[in-house]
N, C-alpha and C positions, 0 to 999 in steps of 0.2 A: 519479581519475582526470580529468583535467583541464577544466576549463570548453569550451574550443576542440574539443576528441575527443568530450567528450559529447554536446554540442548537434547536428555533424556527426551519431555515430549513433542518438542520438534520432531528428531530421530523419527519418532513412533509413527506423527502424522504424515512427515515423509512417507516413511512406507506403508503405507494408511493409504494414502491418495495418489502413490508412483504410478498406478494401472492408470487413474480420473488425469493423471499426469501427461501419463504417454500418451492415450487417447486425443484429450486439446487439443495436445500438438501436431499430432496427426492430423487434425482438422483443421490445422491454421496451414497448414504445409499443402494439405490437399487444394484451399478453396485460392491459396494466394501463391505459393510457392512461396522462395526466400526463407530464412532462420526462422522458425517457431518461438523462439526470443530474442525480447525488446528488452534490450540493456539504456541503461540511460545513466547519467552522473549524478549524484542525487546529495545532499549534505547531510552525512550523521552526525554525531556525538563530538563533540567538542571543535563543531566543524571541515569534523578530517571531512573530504569527498568518495564516496565509494557509488561503485556500479551494480545498480538495483535492477537486477531483474524481472518480467514481468513476461507472461505471454503475447504475442502479437497478434494486435488487434486491428491492426490497420494493411491496406493495402501495403507492400514492399515499399519501402523509396519518400516511405509520404514525411512533408516536412512539417517540422511543427509552423505552427501557423501565429506566432508569437510568446512571448515570453511570456506564463500562468494563464493563459489562454486556455477555459474550458470548451473538451471538443462536445460538439452537439448528438442529441441524438442521430439527427438525419445527415451530419457531417458523408460526406460520400463516399473518405477514402477510409470511411469502418468501413468491416465486412461485415456481409453475414452472420459466420463464424465469430467474430469477434464482436457485435450485438448482443450477442447471446452470453459468447465470454465475462464481456462486464456490466449483464444485466443480471450473474448469477455470483456477478463478482471471484471468476473462477481462472480469471488474468494474474491475479493476485498471488496463485499456486507457486509456481517460483520464489515468491519473495520468501519463503518457508526455505529454502538454501541462504538466502542471505542471514536471516537468523543462527542457521547452522553456521555459520563460515564467523559469526558474530559479527557483522556488522549489523545485524539488526534485532530487535527484541518483538513476542508476538508483542508484549503488549506497549505501547509508545508512540508520541504525535507524529504521524505521519512523515516519511521525508522530505523538503521540498528540493528544486533547480537550483544552482549556485545563484542565477538570475534576480530568485524571491527574496533569499537571505540576502543583496548585497543594501537591500533598504530598508532591513528591521534594526530597530532602536535595542539598548541595550537588555533593555527590560521583554525584549523578546523576539534578545537571542539565548535566551535563556531555555528553551524549548532544548537548547540542545546542550544541556546539561544529561541526557541519558540517549541513549538508542532511542532511535526514530524505531515506532512500530506495525506491522502491519496492517492491527488498529491501535485508535485509541481512544480517549474519553472525548475529544468529536466528531467523532465517528459515530458513538452511539448515542452524541445528541442531535443529530439532526443529518451531516455529513456535509454534500453540497446545498443542501437548503438553508446553510449559516453566511454570515459573510465572513470574507479572510477574515478582518481583521479580530475576528466575534473568534472563530477556530484558534488562532494565535495563543488567545486572551484562556481559551479553555483549557492547550498545549501545557500553558505556564502555571495554570490550576492543577495540572495535573504533573509536572514537575512540583512543587509542593504539598501534594497529598499524596504523593506516591507511598505506596501499601501491598502485600499481596490481597491481603483482600479486594480493593480498588480493581486490582489487576484482569483479580477473579470474575470479578463484578462485569469491566469491560468484555471479557471475552464469552461470557455466558450471556451479555446484549449483544453481541457481535452474532454469533450462534442465531440466538432467535430474528434480529433484524435478516441475516442470509438464510433461514428455514424459510422463515414468514415472505422475500423479497421487500421489505421496508426500509425505503433510508439508504438504497444502496445506490447508488449511483461512482461515476468516476471520478481519483482524484483527478 
């Protein structure tokens, strides 16, 4: 998707979802205090690092368990509101700000943390030839239900085959998965 069209679409979506984002942020603050926004360094296009924004889903001050560790459904650090935000993927709404700023795209490989990238092969680094996305080819193929190596391979497949038609298909599938609650799980 070309950048001007993406920025226009993102601006419209940001305006339409702003009330929902504010309500979610208030719920996060009411439940646990602290900042409603969680910031994490991720790797973007051409290997450049940026600060990815999400709604906080864990108690303030929670330390990550380890590099690449997936937070389980019963992790006591995840708040009640956080569980709901993760289940509905509303914790990703602040990613739209990253798209607006040009750090992310609506569609592309999900951004990873720097420690994960250190072990990539040159072939796997190809996923950084495009801006990372809020959703991507791997996410609509099964998201957390497929092994990490296969997800990276799907990301490289996206880089090789990206087009407006593919982006629109990924967005269509993402909306369907979000609306039906299928296949959604935290990254």
